[in-house]
N, C-alpha and C positions, 0 to 999 in steps of 0.2 A: 176335233176343232183344227182347222187350217190356220197357219200363219202366213199372212201375205206379206210378203217384202217387197221393196220396190227395186230390187238389182236388175232384173231382166228389162223392167220397163226403162230403167235409167240407162242402160247400156245401148238400148234401141233409140231413145229420145237424144241421148248424147250424140250418137252418130249422126242424127239427122241434124242436128243443131251444129255440130262441127262441120258438117257438108254445107250448110247455109252460110256459116261465117266465112268459111273458105271461098264461097261463090262471090263474096263482096270484096271489091277491088281497093279496100283501104282497111287499116286496123281501127277498131272501135276504141272508144276511150269511155270509161265510166268513173264516177266519183262516189265514194262513201263518205258522207257526213255522219263521222263516229261520235255518239256520246261517249266521250273517254272516261266517264264515272261510272258507265256500266258494264260489268264483266261479260255479262251474256251477250252484249252488243259488240264486245271485242272478239269473242269466239264466232260469232257470226260472220264478222268482217274478215276473219282470217280463213274460214271456209269459202267465201267469195272470192277471195284473192287466188286461193288455190284453183278454184272452177275457172276463173277467167284466164289463168295460165295455161290451163289445158285447152281452151277454146281460142287462145291467141287474141284476148281482148285485154287492152291495157287497162288497169285498175289503180286509181290513186285512192288512199286513205287519209282523210284529213279530220284529225281530232280536234273536236271543238269545245269550247267553254260553254257552259249551260248559260247561254246569253242570247235573249231574242234577236237583239239587234245585230249580233255576229251570224247568226244563222240566216236571217232575212237578207243580210248585206251578200254573204256568200252565195244564197241561191240565186239573187239577181245577177251576179257576175257568171254563175255557171248557165243560167238561162240564155245569157247572151254570147255564151262561149261556143261557137259552132264546131269545135274540136271536141266537145263533150256530148255524148249522145245519150246518156242516161245517169241518173242521180238516184241514190239511195240514202234516206234519212232514217238513221237507226233510231229505234225505239225500244223501250220508252224514253222520252224525254223529261226532263227534270219537271215536277209539278208546277214550277213557277212560271214555266212557258207555256204560251197559248199554241198547243199542238196543232188545233185545226187551222190557226193563221199561217203557222209554218207550214204545214203540208199544201194549204191552198196556194201558196206563193209559188211553189214549183210549177214549171211548164208540163202541162199534162203529157206530153210526148216522150218527156224524159223522166216520168214517174215510174221507176223500176219495181216498186210496190204495188202499183195500179190501185192506189188507195186516195188519189185526187178525186175530189167530189165529180169532176166531169167525166173521169173514167168510170166510177162507181153509178153515175148516172147513165152512161152508155151501157153498162151492164145491166141496170134495171129496165132499159128498153130492148134488151136481147143481144146487143153487140158485144161479143165478146173479143174485144180488142185488147185492153189492157186489163187483165186478170190479178188479183191478189195471188202472189205466186204460191202460198201454204194452200188457198182454196183450190188453185188448180191441181196442184199436186193430190189433194184428196180425192178429186174427180178422176184424175188420170190413174190413179192406184185402182180405183173401182172399173173403170172402162178396160184397163189392162189386164184385169182378171174376167173379162168378159161378162161383167154383171150389168145387164141393162136395167135402169131405174125407172123404165116406163110403166107406170101403173103401181109402182110400189108405194107402200105407205112408209115414208121417210122421216125419221126424227133429226132434228139438227140441235145439238145442245151446246150454246154459244152464241153470243150475238155481237160480236166484236166486227168492227169495219174490214177487217183484214182476214177475218176467217168466217165466223159464223154466219153474217148476213150475205156475204158473197157466196158462199156454198149454197145456202138456200136459195140464190138466184140460179145458180148453174143448175141444180137439181130441179128446179121447177122448169128450166129450158129443155131439160130432159123427160119432161110429161111425168114427174112424180107428184104424189100427193103429199104436201111439206107440212110439218108442224115445227115450230121454233120454241124452245124452252132454254132455261138458263138457271144460273145459280140460287136466283131467288123465286124461280117456279114453285108453286105449290103441288104437293103429291108426285114428285118427278119420279121417285121409284116405282109408284104404283103405274105411270104412264109408259114405263120403258116395255112392258109386257105387249103393247099394242103395235109395233113398229118392226118391219122386214129388216130395214137398214137404219143403222144409227152413225151419225157422223158426230163426234165428241171434240171441241176446242174450247174447254172451260178453264184451263191454266191451273189446274190444282191436282196434285198426284193422287191417282185413285179415287178420285171423288166420286165416280160412278162405279157401282159394283154389277157387273154382268149377270149376276145370279138372278137379277129381278127382270131380265130380258126374257123374251119368248125363246122356245128351243128353235134352233135354228136360224137366229138372228144374225147379221153381218154387221161388225162394227169397224168403222174407220177412225182410229185415235190420233188425233194430232197434237197430242201432248207429248212434252218430254222433261223430265225432272230427275234430278239427282237425289235419290232417297236412301239414306244411310249407304249401303255398300253397293247398290245397284241402280241403274237407269229404268224408270217406269214411265208409263203414260198416263193420262187423265182417267183410264178405265182399268179396273181390276177384272182380270180375263176369268172365264168360267167355262168348262167343258161342253156346256151345253149350247154355246155357240156354234154356227157352222164355220165362221171365220173370224179373224180379228187382225188388224194391221199390225205388223212388227214395230216394236219399240225398242231402241232405236233400229232403223234401217227400214222402215216403211215410208211414211209420209216425208220424214225429214231428208229421206235419201234423194227425194225429187224435188224438194222445196228451193234450195238454192238453184238448182239446174233451171228451173222455170223463171227465175229472176232473169235469165239470159235470153228465155222466149220473149220476154216482156221487152227486153232491149232490141230484139229484132222486130218485134210488133211497133216499137216506138220509132225506130228508124223509118219504116214504112209509113207510120201515122204522120211523122213530121213532115215528110215529103209530099203529103197530100195539099 
């Protein structure tokens, strides 16, 4: 069983992005609206700040109270601020907030997550301008290992707007035959044996056991969890697989980087 990491892909893509940012005659600024009550969001924000520093992008982190008016007022100001080229709204937000309303309030060209309904609608039509960065990382990990999805039977496990659904669209754009399942799907383990390539983003540690998959299947695992004394993904590996993405160091290695891909695309998008 091969373990696919993202290191070489990261290095190549980082060099490309670094060159692209260097060619822009101004320093770009992004803002992270941080849910200060969520520890995972704090870790993610720190990773983005480190990446921004390496790419010479200015990054401000604004911890916010979980109040809808505070979010909407801040987003309105950032939409109108021409010195800000991208905004990330860390999630999850408090359940008392209307997440969809908050996400819709952001200007689509400043949407670093690529999950504004306008951007997702473009993806649905085949326009890969602003793409959710974890979904893009999963596809790039596949392409970076020279795996063509054309004609393959592909299973997506997960249906979130930030990973599962956009991965399904990206895979369809690459001429695969796609099935989407999720935690409430019946006979999930029985279905696993029918697919060549399986993308998993279910958000639960070792929720999927790859012993049920077909011999020689390839798994792209988008999960990352702290389980006792180790870090694991959504999938429990098995030697029958041809390959599985590394956790950590696979999809996660690329996810933060592709947020800055969206920044570049958003700059171009906003100038149109």
